[in-house]
BASEGU-52174 format. One record per residue: x, y, z negated of N, C-alpha, C in turn. Coordinates in steps of 0.2 Angstrom, whole numbers, plus 2048, in hexadecimal, padded with zeros to 3 digits. Example, Ala and Ser with C-alpha at 12.3 -4.5 7.8 and 13.67 -1.06 7.14 Angstrom:
// BASEGU-52174
8427E47D983E7EA7D98427F07D9/8407F57DD8447FB7DC8408007D9/
***
This chain:
// BASEGU-52174
AE3633A44AE662DA42AE1628A3F/AE2622A41ADD61DA3FADD61CA38/AD761BA35AD661BA2EAD1615A2C/AD3612A26ACE60DA23ACB611A1D/AC4610A1CAC1612A16ABD60CA14/ABE60BA0DABA606A0AAB5609A05/AAF606A06AAA609A02AA66049FE/AA66059F7AA26009F3A9B6039F2/A966019F5A8F6049F5A8C6049EF/A8D5FF9EAA8A5FF9E4A8E6009DE/A936049DFA986069DAA9560A9D5/A966099CEA9460D9C9A9A6129C7/A996189C8A9E61D9C7AA161D9C0/A9D61A9BBAA061A9B4AA56159B3/AA66109B8AAA60B9B7AB160D9BA/AB760A9B8ABD60B9BAABE6089C1/AC160C9C6AC160A9CDAC86079CE/ACD6079C9AD46059C9AD45FE9CC/AD05F99C9AD15F29CCAD05F19D3/ACC5F59D6ACB5F59DDAD15F89E1/AD35FD9DEAD96009E1ADF5FC9E1/AE05F89DBAE65F49DBAE55EE9E0/ADF5EB9E0ADE5E69E5ADF5E89EC/ADD5EE9EEADF5F09F5AE65F19F6/AEA5F49F1AF15F59F1AF55EF9F1/AF25E99F0AF55E39F0AF65E19F8/AF25E49FCAF35E2A03AF55E8A07/AF45EEA05AF65F4A09AF95FAA04/AFE5FDA06B00603A03AFD609A05/AFE60FA01AFB615A03AF4616A03/AF16149FDAEA6159FCAE861B9F9/AE361E9FCAE06259F9AD96249F6/AD96269F0AD26259ECACE62B9EE/AC962B9F2AC56319F3AC06329ED/ABD62D9EBAB962E9E4AB86279E2/AB66269DCAB461F9DAAAF61B9DF/AB16169E1AAD6129E6AAE6149ED/AB46189EEAB56199F5ABD61B9F6/AC06179FAAC76189FBAC9618A02/ACF61AA04AD161AA0BAD9618A0B/ADB616A11AE2615A13AE3615A1A/AE9617A1CAEB617A23AEA610A26/AE8610A2DAE6609A30AEC606A33/AF160AA35AF7608A39AFB602A36/AFD603A2FB015FEA2CAFD5F8A2B/AF85F8A28AF45F2A26AF15EEA2C/AF05F2A31AED5EFA38AF35EBA3B/AF95EEA3BAFE5EBA3FB005E5A3B/B005E5A34B035DFA31AFE5D9A31/AF75DBA31AF35D5A31AF05D3A38/AF35D7A3DAF15D5A44AEA5D8A47/AE95DEA45AE35E1A47ADE5E4A42/ADA5E9A44AD65EDA3FAD05E8A3C/ACE5E4A40AC85E0A3EACB5DBA39/AD05D8A3AAD35D3A36AD55D6A2F/AD85DCA30ADA5E0A2AAD45E2A26/ACF5E4A29AC95E5A25AC65DFA21/AC65DAA25AC35D4A21AC85D2A1B/ACE5D2A1CAD35D1A16AD25D5A10/AD05DCA12ACF5E1A0CAC95DFA09/AC35DDA0DABD5DCA0AABE5D5A05/AC25D0A08AC25CAA04AC65CB9FE/ACC5CF9FEAD05D09F8ACC5D49F2/AC85D89F4AC45DC9EFABF5D79EC/ABC5D39F0AB75CF9EEABA5CA9E9/ABF5C79EBAC35C29E7AC55C49E0/AC85CA9E0ACC5CD9DAAC75D19D6/AC25D49D9ABD5D89D5AB65D69D5/AB45D29D9AAD5D09DAAA95D69DC/AAC5DA9E1AA85E09E3AA75DF9EA/AA25E19EDAA05E19F4AA35E89F7/AA75E89FCAA95EEA00AA75EEA07/AA65F4A0AAA45F5A11AAA5F9A14/AAD5F7A19AB35FAA1CAB15FEA23/AB3604A23AB2608A2AAB960AA2C/ABA609A33AC060BA36ABF610A3C/AC3615A3CAC261AA42AC861FA42/AC7623A47ACC628A48ACA62EA43/ACE62FA3EACD634A39AC9632A33/ACA635A2DAC8633A27AC0634A26/ABE639A29AB663BA28AB2636A2C/AB5635A32AB1630A37AB1629A34/AB7627A31AB8620A2EAB3620A28/AB2625A24AAD625A1FAA6624A21/AA4627A27A9E626A29A9D61FA2C/AA261CA2FAA2616A32AA2611A2C/AA4612A26AA460EA20A9D60DA1E/A98612A1FA91611A1DA8E60CA22/A9160AA27A8E605A2CA925FFA2D/A985FFA29A9C5F9A2AA9F5F9A31/AA15FEA35AA35FEA3CAAA600A3D/AAD5FDA42AB35FFA45AB2603A4B/AB360AA4BAB260EA50AB860EA55/AB860CA5BABE60BA5FAC1612A60/AC7613A61ACB619A63AC861BA6A/AC6622A6AAC3625A6FABB625A6F/AB8621A6BAB1621A6AAAE625A65/AB262AA62AB062EA5CAAA632A5E/AAA635A63AA563AA65A9E636A66/A9E630A69A9862CA6AA9562AA64/A9A628A5FA98626A59A9462BA55/A97631A55A95637A51A8F63AA54/A8E63AA5AA8863EA5DA8163DA5A/A80637A58A79636A55A78636A4E/A7E637A4AA7D637A43A7A63DA40/A7663CA3BA72642A39A76647A35/A7464DA36A78653A33A78653A2B/A7464FA28A7464EA21A7A64BA1E/A7E647A23A84644A21A8A649A20/A8964FA22A8E654A21A8F656A19/A8A654A15A8A655A0EA8A65DA0C/A86661A10A85668A0FA7E669A10/A7A668A0AA73669A0AA70670A0D/A73675A0BA7167CA0DA7267DA15/A7867BA17A7967BA1EA74677A22/A73671A20A6F66CA23A6866FA23/A65672A1EA5F675A1EA5E67AA23/A6367EA24A63683A29A63680A30/A6767BA31A68678A38A61674A3A/A5E671A35A5766EA36A52673A39/A52679A35A4E67EA38A4F681A3F/A55680A41A57682A48A5667CA4D/A54676A4AA53671A4EA5966DA50/A5E66DA4CA6466AA4CA64664A47/A6465EA49A63658A45A69653A45/A6D653A4AA7264EA4BA79652A4C/A7E64EA4BA85651A4CA86653A53/A8364FA58A84651A5FA81658A60/A7B659A5DA77660A5EA7B665A5B/A7E664A55A82669A51A8866BA55/A8C666A58A92667A5BA9166BA62/A8B66AA64A8966EA6BA89675A6A/A88677A63A8867FA62A8F681A63/A90687A66A9668AA67A9A68CA60/AA068AA5FAA368AA58AA3692A56/AA4696A5BAA569DA59A9E6A0A56/A9969DA59A9269FA57A9169CA50/A93696A4EA93693A48A97697A43/A9D699A45AA169DA40A9D6A4A3E/A9A6A7A44A976AEA43A916ADA3E/A8D6A8A3FA876A8A3CA876A4A35/A8B69FA34A8B69BA2EA9269BA2A/A9769EA2DA9D69EA29AA2699A29/AA8699A25AAD695A26AAC68DA25/AA868CA1FAA6685A1DAA2682A23/A9E685A26A9A682A2CA9F681A32/AA4685A33AA9683A38AAC67DA36/AAE67CA30AB1676A2EAAD670A2F/AA6671A2DAA166BA2EAA166AA36/AA166FA3AAA066EA41AA666AA44/AAC66BA41AB2667A43AB1660A41/AAF65FA3BAAD658A39AA8654A3D/AA3658A3FA9E655A43AA1653A4A/AA6657A4CAA9656A53AAE651A53/AB064EA4DAB5649A4CABC64CA4C/ABD652A4AAC3655A4AAC7655A43/AC4651A3FAC764FA38ACD64BA39/AD364DA39AD964AA3BADD648A35/ADB64AA2FADF649A29AE0642A27/AE663FA27AE7638A25AE6637A1E/AE5631A1BAE4630A14AEB632A11/AEA634A0BAF0636A07AF2631A02/AF862EA03AFA6289FFAFA62A9F8/AF76259F4AF66269ECAFD6249E9/AFF6299E5B056279E1B036279D9/B026219D7B006209D0B036259CB/B006299C8B0362E9C4B0562B9BD/B0A62E9BAB0C62C9B3B0762E9AE/B0662B9A9B0162D9A3B0463299F/B026389A0B0563E99DB00641997/AFB63D996AF7640990AFA63E989/AF9643985AFC64197EAF6642979/AF563F974AF063F96FAF263E968/AEE63F964AEF63E95DAE863D959/AE8638954AE3637950AE463C94A/ADF63F948AE0644942ADD64193C/AE163F937ADE63C931AE263F92B/ADF644927AD8646927AD764A92D/AD064B92EACE650934AD1657933/AD265A939AD4661939ACE665938/ACF669932AC966E930ACC67592F/AD267692EAD567C92DADA67E932/ADA684934ADE68793AAE5686938/AE8687932AEF687931AF1680932/AED67B92FAEF674930AEF672938/AEA67493BAE9673942AEF675946/AF267B944AF867E948AFE679948/AFF676942B05671942B0466B947/AFE669947AFC66394BAFC665953/AFA66C954AFB66E95BB0266E95D/B06671959B0D67295BB1166B95C/B0F666958B1265F959B1065C95F/B0965D961B0765A967B0965D96D/B0A66496DB0C668972B13666974/B1766596FB1E663970B1F65D973/B1B658971B1B651974B1965197B/B1465597DB11656984B17659988/B1A65E986B1F66198AB2565D98B/B27659986B2D654987B2B64F98C/B2564C98CB22647990B2364A998/B21650999B2165399FB286549A1/B2D65699DB3465699EB376509A1/B3564A99EB376449A0B366429A7/B306449A9B2E6439B0B306499B5/B3364E9B2B356549B6B2F6589B9/B2A6589B5B2465C9B6B236629B2/B1E6669B5B1C66C9B1B1466C9B3/B116709AFB096719B0B076789AF/B0267A9B3B006819B2AF86819AF/AF667B9ADAEF67A9AAAF06759A5/AEC6769A0AEC67199AAE5670998/AE3669997ADC667995ADD66598E/AD966898AAD9667982AD3663981/AD365D97EACD65A97CACD658975/AC8659971AC765896AAC1654969/AC264F964ABC64B962ABB64D95B/AB464F95AAB2651953AB064B94F/AB064D948AAE648943AA7645945/AA3648949A9C64694AA9C642951/AA2641954AA363D95AAA2641960/AA2648960AA164C966AA764E969/AA864D96FAAE64F973AAD656976/AB265A974AB2661977AB866297B/AB8666980ABD667985ABE66E987/AC4670989AC567698BACB676990/ACB679996AD167999AAD468099A/ADA681999ADE687999AE268899F/AE368D9A2AE768F9A8AEC6949A6/AF16949AAAF76989A9AFA69A9AF/AFD6A19AFB006A39B5B076A19B5/B0969B9B8B0F6989B8B0F6929B3/B1568F9B3B166899AFB1568A9A8/B126869A4B1168699DB17684999/B1A688995B1F686991B1D68298B/B2167F987B1F67C981B1C68197C/B1F68797CB1C68C977B1568E97A/B1468E980B0E690983B0868B982/B0A685983B0667F981B0467F97A/B09681975B0768196EB0268796D/B0368C970AFF69296FAF8690971/AF768D976AF068C979AED687975/AF0682973AED67D96EAEB680968/AF0684965AEE68795EAE868C95F/AE8690965AE3695965ADC691967/ADC68B96AAD668896CAD3685965/AD8682961AD567F95BAD3684956/AD668A956AD4690952ACD692954/ACC69295BAC569495EAC068F95C/AC168895CABD68395BABB683953/AC068394FABF683948ABC689945/ABE68F947ABC695944AB5697947/AB369694DAAD698950AA8693950/AA968D94DAA368894DAA3684953/AA9684957AA968095DAA967895C/AAA676955AA966F954AA466E94E/AA166994EA9C667949AA0666942/A9C66593DA9F663936AA265C937/AA865C933AAC656934AB3657937/AB465E93AABA65F93CABC65C943/AC265C944AC565894AAC9652948/AC764C94BACA646949ACE64394E/ACE646954AD3644959AD464A95E/ADA64A961ADC650965AE064D96B/ADF64F971AE264C977AE465297C/AEA65297EAEC657983AEE65498A/AEB65698FAEC654996AEF65999A/AF565999DAF765E9A2AF465D9A9/AF26639ACAEF6649B2AF36699B6/AF26699BDAF666D9C1AFD66C9C1/AFF6659C2B066639C1B0A6659C7/B106679C5B156699CBB1C6679C8/B206669CDB276659CCB2A66A9C8/B2E6689C3B3166E9BFB366729C3/B396709C8B3D6749CDB396799D0/B326779D1B2E67C9D5B2A6819D0/B2B6809CAB286849C5B2A68B9C5/B266909C4B286979C5B2669A9BE/B296A09BCB286A39B6B216A79B6/B1E6A89BCB186AB9BCB186B29BF/B136B69BFB136BC9C2B156C29BE/B156C09B7B156C69B2B1C6C79AF/B216C39B2B286C49B0B2A6C09AB/B2F6C29A7B326BE9A2B2E6BE99C/B2E6B9998B2B6B8992B2D6BE98D/B286C1989B2A6C6985B296CD988/B276CE98EB256D4991B1F6D698F/B1D6DD990B166DF98EB116DC992/B126DA998B0D6D699CB0B6D0999/B116CC997B106C5995B0D6C698E/B0E6CA98AB0B6CB983B036CC984/B026D1989AFB6D298BAF76CC98D/AFB6C8991AF86C2994AF66BD98E/AFB6BC98AAFA6B8984AF46BA980/AF36C197FAEE6C397BAE76C197E/AE76C2985AE16C0989ADF6B9988/AE46B5989AE36AE988AE16AC981/AE36AF97CAE16AE975ADA6B0974/AD86B6977AD16B8977ACC6B297A/ACF6AF980ACB6AA983ACA6A497E/ACF6A297BACF69D976AC969E971/AC96A596FAC46A6969ABD6A796C/ABC6AA972AB56AB975AB36A797A/AB86A397DAB669F983AB96A1989/ABA69C98EABE69D994ABB6A3998/AB56A4998AB16A999DAB16AF99A/AB46B0993AB36B7990AB76BC992/ABD6BA996AC26BF998AC26BE9A0/AC06C39A4AC06C29ABAC46C89AE/AC66C79B4AC96CC9B9AC66CC9BF/AC66D29C2AC26D39C9AC66D19CF/AC36CD9D3AC66CB9D9AC26CE9DF/AC66D09E4AC36D39EAAC06CD9EE/ABA6CE9F1AB66C89F4AB36CB9FA/AB06C79FEAAD6C9A04AA56C9A03/AA26CDA07A9B6CEA07A986D5A09/A926D5A0AA8F6DBA0DA8D6E0A07/A8B6DDA02A896E29FCA8F6E49F8/A8E6E99F4A936EB9F0A956E69EA/A906E49E7A916DF9E2A946D89E4/A936D79EBA966D19EEA9D6D19EF/AA06D89F0AA76D99F2AAC6D99EC/AA96D89E6AAD6D79E0AAB6D19DC/AAF6CD9DAAAD6C79D6AB16C69D0/AAE6C49CAAB26C49C4AB46BC9C3/ABA6BB9C1ABC6B49C0AC06B49B9/ABF6AE9B6AC26AE9AFACA6AF9B0/ACD6B29ABAD46B49ABAD86AD9AB/ADD6AD9B0AE16A89B1ADF6A39B6/AD96A49B9AD76A09BFAD96A39C5/ADB69F9CAADD6A19D1AD86A69D3/ADA6AC9D6AD56B19D8AD46B09E0/AD06AA9E1ACF6A89E8AC86AB9EA/AC76AF9EFAC16B29F1ABD6AD9F4/AB66AD9F3AB16A99F6AB06AA9FD/AB06B19FFAB06B3A06AB66B7A08/AB86B7A0EABE6BBA10ABD6C2A10/AC06C6A0CABF6CEA0CAC16D1A12/AC66CDA16AC86D0A1CAC36D0A22/ABF6CBA22ABB6CAA28AB56CFA28/AB36D1A2EAAE6D6A2FAA76D4A2B/AA46D9A28A9E6D7A25A996DCA27/A956DBA2DA916E0A2FA8B6E2A2A/A8B6E8A29A866EBA24A896EDA1E/A906ECA1DA936EEA17A936F5A17/A936F8A11A946FFA10A9A702A13/A99708A16A9F70BA1AAA470DA15/AAB70EA17AB0711A12AAF718A12/AB171BA0CAB3718A06AAE715A02/AB070F9FEAAB70C9FAAA97109F4/AA47109F1AA27139EBAA77129E5/AA87179E1AAC7169DBAA97129D6/AA27129D5A9F70F9D0A9970B9D3/A997049D1A937009D4A8F6FE9CE/A887009CEA846FE9C9A836F79C8/A826F59C2A806EE9C0A796EC9C2/A756F19C1A6E6F09C3A6C6F79C7/A6B6F69CDA696FC9D1A636FF9CF/A647069CDA5E7099CAA5A70C9D0/A5370C9CFA4E70E9D4A4E7169D4/A4E7199DAA4D7209DBA487219E0/A457289E1A4072A9E6A4472F9EA/A4372D9F1A467329F6A417359FA/A4073B9FAA3B73F9FEA3E744A03/A3A745A08A3C74AA0DA3A751A0A/A3B756A0FA3975DA0DA3275FA0B/A2D75AA0DA2675BA0CA24757A06/A29754A03A277509FDA257499FE/A25747A05A23740A07A2973BA06/A27735A05A2C730A04A3072FA0B/A3772EA0AA3B72DA10A3B725A11/A3A723A17A3A71CA18A3F71AA1E/A40714A20A44712A25A4070DA2A/A4070FA30A3C70BA35A3F704A36/A3B700A3AA3E6F9A3CA446FAA40/A45700A43A4B701A47A50705A44/A4F705A3DA54708A38A55710A3A/A4F713A3BA4F71AA3CA4B71EA36/A4E723A33A4B726A2DA4572AA2F/A40729A2BA3972DA2DA3A734A2C/A3F737A28A4073EA28A4773FA24/A4A745A25A50746A21A4F746A19/A53743A16A52743A0EA5374AA0B/A4F74CA07A50753A04A517539FD/A4E74E9F9A4F74D9F2A4F7469EF/A537459EAA5373E9E7A5173F9E0/A4D73B9DDA4A73B9D6A4C7359D3/A4F7359CDA5172F9CAA4C72C9C6/A4D7269C3A487239BFA467279B8/A4A72C9B6A497309B1A457369B3/A447379B9A4073D9BBA457439BD/A4B7429BDA507479BFA507489C7/A4F74E9C9A4F74F9D1A557539D3/A587519D8A5E7549DBA5D7559E3/A5F75B9E5A5E75D9ECA647599F0/A627579F6A677549FAA6A7599FF/A7175A9FEA7475FA02A7875CA08/A79755A08A7B752A0EA7A74BA0E/A79747A14A78740A14A7A73DA1A/A7B736A1AA7D733A20A7A72CA20/A79729A26A76723A26A6F723A2A/A6B71EA2AA6C718A26A70713A29/A7370EA25A76709A28A72702A27/A716FFA2CA6C6F9A2CA706F3A29/A6D6EEA26A706E8A23A6A6E3A25/A6D6DDA28A686D8A2AA6C6D1A28/A6A6CDA24A6E6C7A22A696C1A20/A6C6BBA21A696B5A20A626B4A24/A636B6A2AA5D6B6A2FA5B6AFA30/A606AAA2FA5E6A3A31A5A6A0A2B/A5A6A3A25A5869FA1FA536A4A1B/A556A9A18A516ADA14A526B4A17/A4F6B7A1CA516BDA1FA506C3A1A/A556C7A1AA556CDA16A586D3A1A/A546D9A1AA556DFA1EA556E5A19/A5A6E9A19A5A6EFA15A5E6F4A18/A5F6FAA15A626FFA18A66703A13/A6C706A14A7070AA10A70711A12/A71716A0DA7171DA0FA75721A0A/A7A725A0CA7E729A08A7B730A07/A7B732A01A78739A00A7D73D9FB/A7E7439FCA817489F8A7C74D9F5/A7C74D9EEA777519EBA7A7589E8/A7575C9E7A777639E5A7B7639DE/A7A75E9DAA7E75D9D3A8575A9D4/A8775A9DAA8E7589DBA8F7509DB/A8974C9DBA897459DBA897439E2/A8C73D9E4A8C73A9EAA8A7339E9/A847319ECA8172A9EBA817269F1/A8171F9F0A7F71A9F5A797179F4/A747199F8A6D7169F7A6C7109FB/A6770C9F9A657069FDA5D7069FD/A5A705A02A53704A03A526FDA04/A4E6F99FFA4D6F2A00A466F19FD/A426EEA01A3B6ECA00A376F39FF/A396F8A02A356FEA01A377039FC/A3C7019F8A3E7059F2A457079F3/A4770D9F1A4D7109F1A5170E9EA/A5770C9EBA5B70B9E5A6270E9E6/A657109E0A6C7129E0A7070C9DF/A7470B9E5A797059E5A807079E2/A8270D9E3A8870F9E0A897179E1/A8F7199DDA907209DDA977229DF/A987289E2A9F72A9E4AA272F9DF/AA972F9DEAAC7349DBAAC73B9DE/
***
């Protein structure tokens, strides 16, 4: 889809971008704000109305200059990303000329420094050279984000600009005079403000599953905390979270001397009230709901990251396959657990993973150290394992080694894993890394 992108090269991010948006909306509907200083809109309507893309681009430049005294550069192309690149040169890329336009662009314009660094080491410096690589090979070596970048470099970004709908002002605030210094007084203020916010959301038929609480201290310091919830926040849930947050700030020294002089609540994660759901834990008042409220309360006292839950993740190492996320945040994995991970430990996985792999000594029947060759062959059968405290155990069975090779394109790392069963009924997963054996995990 043909897209316009307007870029303000010298825009100060600290300034309000609304005047520019309003100026553009005086000529065209369906404006999408990408970030301050950058916006987009579909080309079809405005081009047809003003008699062509070039004329429409000139009108947009003129209206922003007249109303805001700001210089803008316009790019027009097939697809939003290509139009963004064209806006850096003030070009209109004709339909069908996308590949030619992109071929010579430097890979740094992908905005992925780590990937770009690797590509340069491989001698890949332009979009054309990058897209010449087979996509399957890019996926295998660099992962899903690199595949997305490969699609962008090939001009396959077909997402049209998303029309902006000016949101209603849903923020509620209160000036605290005298300042809030006691928890019991703060509780009354929290309830009044929470009820006001919930009524405002009701008026617009909305609900939210996240709440941003901002407080200004007597010393002029702004403190902020975002609360998340499984499902839509009720008025009581909003009250609880504001009260718990104020309790945490006032009790644990989260605010400086002078108390809280202003309080502001902003709903986030907005949804239609018709689409709101009660959450995964069932009805309010159940044991699960009470447990969830207790955990959220602890977060208010100790901090958002103080309560975490484990999420299955992708990776070759045992520690990489589990990730801790703060309670209430979406359990989205960084890597896909389902995809193959060559070098991952064989099933079944160890029951216990050590936070700090402990060093051990593995020797053969002659007392010599067991090593692994460059072809991943053991120098001899393991006969004894001695831990860092000097306790030695005989090896009664073993399996492996399993090779692991990763990050060959950037910081190559090669190591091997070995399973052993000892005469004291323990079963361990060992790893040989940098010439040293470590215990990576243990089996029940």
